Each structure stands twice: as structure tokens, then as C-alpha cells.
C-alpha positions, -999 to +999 in steps of 0.1 A: -620+089-484-638+081-452-665+102-435-647+129-416-623+135-445-647+155-467-674+130-475-711+134-471-729+117-442-759+095-448-781+126-445-763+141-475-746+169-454-709+175-461-687+167-431-658+190-428-625+170-430-603+171-400-576+188-421-598+219-423-605+222-386-574+243-377-554+263-372-583+288-370-620+283-364-631+294-399-631+265-423-628+286-455-597+303-440-581+270-432-587+258-467-571+290-481-541+286-458-535+251-472-539+263-508-516+293-504-489+270-491-488+254-526-462+270-548-478+256-580-510+278-577-509+305-603-519+342-596-553+337-612-562+310-587-547+330-558-568+361-568-600+340-569-590+324-535-586+359-521-621+367-534-634+335-518-620+345-484-634+381-488-669+368-498-669+343-469-660+372-445-685+396-460-713+370-453-707+378-416-707+415-422-741+419-440-767+438-421-794+416-407-829+424-418-844+401-392-831+383-361-807+354-366-831+325-359-822+288-363-836+286-399-816+316-410-784+302-394-790+268-411-795+284-445-765+306-441-743+278-429-755+256-457-745+280-484-711+287-468-705+249-463-715+241-499-692+268-513-663+255-492-670+219-502-669+229-539-635+246-535-622+218-513-630+191-538-613+211-566-583+216-543-581+179-535-582+170-572-554+195-579-533+181-551-538+146-564-528+157-599-495+174-588-487+144-566-494+118-593-468+099-611-466+087-647-456+101-680-447+138-679-472+146-706-500+129-687-491+145-654-490+180-671-524+174-687-539+162-654-525+193-636-539+216-662-574+200-662-575+200-624-563+236-623-591+246-647-616+228-626-603+245-594-606+279-612-643+271-622-651+259-587-637+290-571-657+312-594-689+292-586-683+293-549-677+331-550-710+336-570-729+315-544-715+336-516-722+369-534-757+357-540-766+353-504-795+378-499-794+399-468-826+381-456-807+348-452-784+361-425 
């Protein structure tokens, strides 16, 4: 994967891949759109994905305890970007598993492992977003 397709830059900051830059301005929403287009996602993953979108949206709705200065914007953006990166990497692993070839048993096992990882990553991302204190935004 090259920089611009989900890798980190030299500074260690995740660079949003071009595939997540549309059709809307919100990167988490674009990721959800991609994921929901996959018919192999089960209802548990879809439910967690719905929570992910809701938590990302709630971040913007929290009442501000202080003005939105540069530091607060940077911290807020960092948490949202990291949560999105976590889910994106799990999604990419899942996609790679369902597109892989080989013995049926091996493919099924790879799909199940990547599905379980995606589930855990969505839970983790949701917890991070829920954990944003009002003072961050």
C-alpha cells in the first residue's frame, strides 16, 4: 500500500486513502458506505457499524465547554481519525479475505478470523469515540 492509500506518513499520522474521500465529506460515512455495500457483512457487524456512524456524528453534537481552538480541533480530529483508521484496516483485511483464493477451508477460516477482527476493531473504535470528553471538542 502506498502513502495516500491508508498508510502513515513519515510523521506517523494516518493519511486518509483516496477511496474514503467521497462521495461525502465525512470519512467515517464513506467507510460505512463501502462496508454496507458488501453482502457478506453479518447483522452484528452492521449494528456495530451503525453505532460507529452514530458515535462519529455525536462527536459533533457534544456541547462545547470551551471555544474550539486549534489544540482542541487537533485532539478531536486525532481521535476520530484513529477510530476510522482502526475500522478501515479491519475492513481491508476482511475484503482481502473474501477476495482471496485457495482451498475453501482456508478461505472460510481467513474470512472468519478477519470478521472477528473487524468486530473487535469496531467495538474499540466505538469505545474511543464514546470516551471523548466534552472538554476535547
